[in-house]
BADRENLO-544618 format. One record per residue: y, z negated, x of N, C-alpha, C in turn; residue in three letters. Coordinates in Angstrom, 2 decimals, decimal comma, always signed. Example, Ala and Ser with C-alpha at 12.3 -4.5 7.8 and 13.67 -1.06 7.14 Angstrom:
BEGIN
R     npy     npz     npx    capy    capz    capx     cpy     cpz     cpx resn
R   -5,69   -7,80  +13,19   -4,50   -7,80  +12,30   -3,30   -7,80  +13,20  ALA
R   -2,25   -7,08  +12,85   -1,06   -7,14  +13,67   +0,03   -7,87  +12,90  SER
END
This chain:
BEGIN
R     npy     npz     npx    capy    capz    capx     cpy     cpz     cpx resn
R   -1,19   +0,00   +0,85   +0,00   +0,00   +0,00   +1,24   +0,00   +0,89  MET
R   +2,19   +0,82   +0,55   +3,43   +0,92   +1,32   +4,57   +0,25   +0,56  ALA
R   +5,51   -0,27   +1,33   +6,72   -0,84   +0,77   +7,90   +0,03   +1,20  ASP
R   +8,89   +0,16   +0,31  +10,04   +1,02   +0,54  +11,31   +0,21   +0,31  PHE
R  +12,25   +0,31   +1,25  +13,53   -0,39   +1,13  +14,62   +0,56   +1,61  LEU
R  +15,61   +0,81   +0,76  +16,72   +1,67   +1,18  +17,97   +0,85   +1,39  SER
R  +18,68   +1,20   +2,45  +19,94   +0,55   +2,81  +20,90   +1,64   +3,27  THR
R  +22,13   +1,25   +3,45  +23,16   +2,19   +3,91  +23,71   +1,66   +5,22  ARG
R  +23,77   +2,50   +6,24  +24,37   +2,14   +7,52  +25,42   +3,19   +7,84  GLU
R  +26,67   +2,85   +7,55  +27,75   +3,81   +7,72  +27,55   +4,98   +6,78  GLY
R  +27,52   +6,19   +7,33  +27,37   +7,39   +6,50  +25,91   +7,80   +6,33  SER
R  +24,99   +6,97   +6,83  +23,57   +7,31   +6,81  +22,82   +6,40   +5,84  VAL
R  +21,98   +6,99   +5,01  +21,08   +6,20   +4,16  +19,78   +6,04   +4,92  THR
R  +19,29   +4,81   +4,98  +18,05   +4,51   +5,70  +16,98   +4,08   +4,70  VAL
R  +15,85   +4,75   +4,75  +14,68   +4,36   +3,95  +13,66   +3,79   +4,92  LEU
R  +13,40   +2,49   +4,79  +12,41   +1,83   +5,63  +11,08   +1,82   +4,89  THR
R  +10,06   +2,35   +5,56   +8,72   +2,42   +4,97   +7,81   +1,55   +5,83  VAL
R   +7,10   +0,63   +5,19   +6,21   -0,25   +5,94   +4,87   -0,36   +5,24  SER
R   +3,88   -0,83   +5,98   +2,54   -0,98   +5,43   +1,69   +0,24   +5,68  GLY
R   +0,97   +0,67   +4,67   +0,07   +1,83   +4,77   +0,47   +2,86   +3,72  ARG
R   +0,80   +4,04   +4,19   +1,16   +5,13   +3,29   -0,09   +5,97   +3,07  LEU
R   -0,90   +5,54   +2,08   -2,16   +6,21   +1,79   -1,91   +7,30   +0,74  ASP
R   -2,95   +8,06   +0,38   -2,74   +9,17   -0,57   -2,08   +8,74   -1,89  PRO
R   -2,41   +7,57   -2,37   -1,82   +7,14   -3,64   -0,35   +6,72   -3,49  SER
R   +0,11   +6,48   -2,26   +1,50   +6,09   -2,03   +2,43   +7,29   -1,86  SER
R   +1,87   +8,49   -1,77   +2,70   +9,68   -1,58   +3,72   +9,85   -2,69  GLY
R   +3,30   +9,63   -3,94   +4,22   +9,74   -5,07   +5,30   +8,67   -4,99  LYS
R   +4,97   +7,48   -4,53   +5,97   +6,42   -4,38   +7,02   +6,81   -3,34  ASP
R   +6,58   +7,44   -2,25   +7,52   +7,91   -1,24   +8,42   +8,98   -1,84  LEU
R   +7,83   +9,94   -2,55   +8,63  +11,00   -3,18   +9,66  +10,41   -4,14  ARG
R   +9,22   +9,46   -4,98  +10,12   +8,84   -5,95  +11,27   +8,12   -5,24  ASP
R  +10,97   +7,42   -4,15  +12,01   +6,70   -3,39  +13,01   +7,69   -2,80  SER
R  +12,50   +8,76   -2,21  +13,39   +9,76   -1,61  +14,22  +10,45   -2,68  ILE
R  +13,59  +10,81   -3,81  +14,33  +11,46   -4,89  +15,46  +10,58   -5,41  ASP
R  +15,21   +9,29   -5,57  +16,28   +8,37   -6,03  +17,44   +8,36   -5,04  ARG
R  +17,11   +8,33   -3,76  +18,16   +8,30   -2,73  +18,94   +9,60   -2,74  ILE
R  +18,24  +10,72   -2,75  +18,91  +12,03   -2,71  +19,76  +12,23   -3,96  VAL
R  +19,25  +11,84   -5,11  +20,01  +11,98   -6,35  +21,25  +11,10   -6,35  ASP
R  +21,16   +9,91   -5,77  +22,29   +8,97   -5,77  +23,31   +9,29   -4,68  ALA
R  +22,84   +9,74   -3,51  +23,73   +9,90   -2,37  +24,18  +11,32   -2,10  ASP
R  +23,69  +12,26   -2,88  +24,14  +13,63   -2,73  +23,91  +14,21   -1,36  GLY
R  +24,97  +14,33   -0,58  +24,89  +15,02   +0,70  +24,78  +14,08   +1,89  LYS
R  +24,39  +12,84   +1,68  +24,24  +11,90   +2,79  +22,97  +12,20   +3,58  ALA
R  +23,06  +12,06   +4,89  +21,87  +12,21   +5,73  +20,91  +11,06   +5,43  ASP
R  +19,62  +11,34   +5,54  +18,59  +10,35   +5,28  +17,78  +10,10   +6,54  LEU
R  +17,72   +8,86   +6,95  +16,90   +8,43   +8,07  +15,71   +7,66   +7,51  LEU
R  +14,50   +8,09   +7,85  +13,30   +7,39   +7,41  +12,78   +6,60   +8,60  VAL
R  +12,83   +5,27   +8,47  +12,40   +4,36   +9,54  +10,94   +4,01   +9,30  ASP
R  +10,08   +4,46  +10,21   +8,64   +4,24  +10,08   +8,12   +3,19  +11,06  LEU
R   +9,00   +2,39  +11,62   +8,58   +1,41  +12,63   +7,61   +0,36  +12,08  SER
R   +7,62   +0,12  +10,78   +6,72   -0,85  +10,18   +5,51   -0,23   +9,52  GLY
R   +5,28   +1,06   +9,77   +4,18   +1,77   +9,12   +2,94   +1,73  +10,02  LEU
R   +1,81   +1,32   +9,45   +0,55   +1,24  +10,18   -0,29   +2,50  +10,05  ASP
R   -0,14   +3,21   +8,94   -0,97   +4,37   +8,66   -0,20   +5,31   +7,75  TYR
R   -0,38   +6,62   +7,97   +0,28   +7,61   +7,12   -0,69   +8,74   +6,82  MET
R   -1,03   +8,92   +5,55   -1,91  +10,00   +5,12   -1,13  +11,31   +5,04  ALA
R   -1,85  +12,40   +4,88   -1,20  +13,71   +4,84   -0,20  +13,83   +3,70  SER
R   -0,40  +13,08   +2,63   +0,56  +13,11   +1,51   +1,95  +12,67   +1,98  ALA
R   +2,01  +11,73   +2,90   +3,29  +11,28   +3,43   +3,99  +12,37   +4,22  GLY
R   +3,22  +13,09   +5,03   +3,80  +14,20   +5,79   +4,33  +15,27   +4,86  PHE
R   +3,58  +15,56   +3,81   +4,01  +16,57   +2,84   +5,32  +16,17   +2,19  ARG
R   +5,43  +14,92   +1,79   +6,66  +14,46   +1,12   +7,85  +14,49   +2,07  GLU
R   +7,64  +14,14   +3,32   +8,74  +14,22   +4,29   +9,18  +15,67   +4,49  LEU
R   +8,21  +16,57   +4,59   +8,54  +17,99   +4,75   +9,36  +18,50   +3,57  PHE
R   +8,91  +18,18   +2,35   +9,63  +18,63   +1,15  +11,02  +17,99   +1,07  LEU
R  +11,12  +16,73   +1,46  +12,42  +16,05   +1,44  +13,38  +16,71   +2,43  ALA
R  +12,88  +17,06   +3,60  +13,72  +17,74   +4,59  +14,27  +19,05   +4,06  GLY
R  +13,44  +19,81   +3,37  +13,89  +21,08   +2,78  +14,93  +20,83   +1,68  ARG
R  +14,67  +19,84   +0,84  +15,60  +19,54   -0,26  +16,96  +19,10   +0,29  LYS
R  +16,94  +18,25   +1,29  +18,19  +17,78   +1,89  +18,94  +18,93   +2,55  LEU
R  +18,23  +19,81   +3,24  +18,87  +20,94   +3,91  +19,58  +21,84   +2,89  ALA
R  +18,96  +22,04   +1,73  +19,60  +22,86   +0,69  +20,90  +22,22   +0,20  ARG
R  +20,99  +20,89   +0,31  +22,20  +20,19   -0,14  +23,20  +19,97   +1,00  GLN
R  +22,88  +20,46   +2,19  +23,79  +20,31   +3,33  +23,63  +18,98   +4,05  GLY
R  +22,52  +18,31   +3,85  +22,27  +17,03   +4,52  +21,04  +17,18   +5,42  ALA
R  +20,79  +16,14   +6,21  +19,68  +16,19   +7,16  +18,71  +15,04   +6,94  ARG
R  +17,47  +15,29   +7,32  +16,43  +14,27   +7,36  +16,11  +14,00   +8,82  LEU
R  +16,00  +12,75   +9,17  +15,56  +12,35  +10,51  +14,58  +11,20  +10,36  ALA
R  +13,79  +10,99  +11,40  +12,78   +9,93  +11,40  +12,97   +9,09  +12,66  VAL
R  +12,71   +7,80  +12,54  +12,76   +6,94  +13,72  +11,61   +5,94  +13,67  CYS
R  +11,38   +5,32  +14,82  +10,44   +4,21  +14,89   +8,98   +4,59  +14,90  GLY
R   +8,66   +5,81  +15,30   +7,25   +6,19  +15,36   +6,54   +5,40  +16,44  LEU
R   +5,37   +4,87  +16,10   +4,58   +4,16  +17,10   +3,10   +4,21  +16,75  CYS
R   +2,28   +3,92  +17,72   +0,84   +3,84  +17,52   +0,23   +5,08  +16,92  GLY
R   -0,67   +4,88  +15,97   -1,42   +5,96  +15,35   -0,50   +6,92  +14,58  GLU
R   +0,55   +6,39  +13,96   +1,47   +7,26  +13,21   +2,15   +8,24  +14,17  VAL
R   +2,57   +7,77  +15,32   +3,20   +8,64  +16,31   +2,21   +9,70  +16,79  LYS
R   +0,98   +9,29  +17,06   -0,04  +10,21  +17,55   -0,29  +11,33  +16,54  ARG
R   -0,39  +10,98  +15,25   -0,64  +11,99  +14,23   +0,58  +12,91  +14,08  VAL
R   +1,79  +12,35  +14,16   +2,99  +13,20  +14,12   +2,93  +14,25  +15,22  PHE
R   +2,54  +13,83  +16,43   +2,49  +14,75  +17,56   +1,36  +15,77  +17,40  GLU
R   +0,19  +15,32  +16,97   -0,94  +16,24  +16,78   -0,65  +17,30  +15,72  LEU
R   -0,01  +16,90  +14,65   +0,31  +17,82  +13,55   +1,57  +18,63  +13,84  ALA
R   +2,22  +18,35  +14,96   +3,46  +19,02  +15,37   +4,62  +18,73  +14,42  ARG
R   +4,54  +17,64  +13,70   +5,64  +17,23  +12,84   +6,79  +16,67  +13,66  PHE
R   +6,55  +16,38  +14,93   +7,61  +15,87  +15,78   +8,63  +16,96  +16,11  ASP
R   +8,39  +18,20  +15,67   +9,35  +19,28  +15,87  +10,00  +19,72  +14,56  THR
R   +9,60  +19,13  +13,45  +10,10  +19,56  +12,13  +11,51  +19,05  +11,85  ALA
R  +11,85  +17,90  +12,36  +13,17  +17,29  +12,16  +13,41  +16,32  +13,30  TYR
R  +14,66  +15,90  +13,47  +14,95  +15,01  +14,61  +14,15  +13,71  +14,53  PRO
R  +13,60  +13,33  +15,67  +12,86  +12,08  +15,80  +13,61  +11,22  +16,81  ILE
R  +13,90   +9,98  +16,43  +14,61   +9,05  +17,31  +13,71   +7,86  +17,63  TYR
R  +13,84   +7,34  +18,85  +13,03   +6,18  +19,21  +13,39   +4,92  +18,41  PRO
R  +14,67   +4,78  +18,06  +15,09   +3,57  +17,36  +16,07   +3,89  +16,24  SER
R  +16,18   +2,96  +15,32  +17,13   +3,10  +14,21  +18,55   +3,16  +14,73  ARG
R  +18,88   +2,30  +15,69  +20,26   +2,26  +16,22  +20,66   +3,61  +16,81  ALA
R  +19,77   +4,22  +17,59  +20,08   +5,53  +18,17  +20,26   +6,59  +17,09  GLU
R  +19,41   +6,56  +16,09  +19,49   +7,54  +15,02  +20,78   +7,41  +14,23  ALA
R  +21,11   +6,19  +13,84  +22,33   +5,96  +13,05  +23,55   +6,36  +13,86  VAL
R  +23,57   +6,03  +15,14  +24,71   +6,39  +15,98  +24,85   +7,90  +16,07  ALA
R  +23,76   +8,61  +16,30  +23,82  +10,06  +16,44  +24,14  +10,75  +15,12  ASP
R  +23,44  +10,38  +14,07  +23,69  +11,00  +12,76  +25,10  +10,70  +12,27  LEU
R  +25,54   +9,47  +12,45  +26,88   +9,08  +12,03  +27,96   +9,83  +12,79  GLY
R  +27,74  +10,00  +14,11  +28,71  +10,72  +14,94  +28,77  +12,19  +14,53  ALA
R  +27,62  +12,80  +14,25  +27,62  +14,21  +13,83  +28,27  +14,38  +12,48  SER
R  +28,06  +13,42  +11,58  +28,64  +13,53  +10,25  +30,16  +13,42  +10,31  ALA
R  +30,67  +12,54  +11,16  +32,12  +12,38  +11,23  +32,77  +13,51  +12,00  SER
R  +31,97  +14,23  +12,81  +32,51  +15,35  +13,57  +32,50  +16,66  +12,82  GLY
R  +31,89  +16,68  +11,62  +31,83  +17,95  +10,90  +32,92  +18,09   +9,89  SER
END
């Protein structure tokens, strides 16, 4: 079971996902992202996976679709906090090239926030 918490850090919306993102949690991830995108419009979305122990293919699919949806609205999706098995699967599936990946939340928020204020 995965837990989802959204917060705002400057101009960036952060969705923290923790626990296990199994096949049945894919819809929960989609619902969380849809609520954020619908509420924040063109805000960049950072998905913090530092507390995630496992991620099924449904999670990758939802992130991919969210990235496309955000791009159509002029916003960006980024991911941070990959570690352990989740990081290994991201690299094996080549998802580490689909959108920006940051080692930490602080680095991601600083970079995304700086790009947003510079545009």
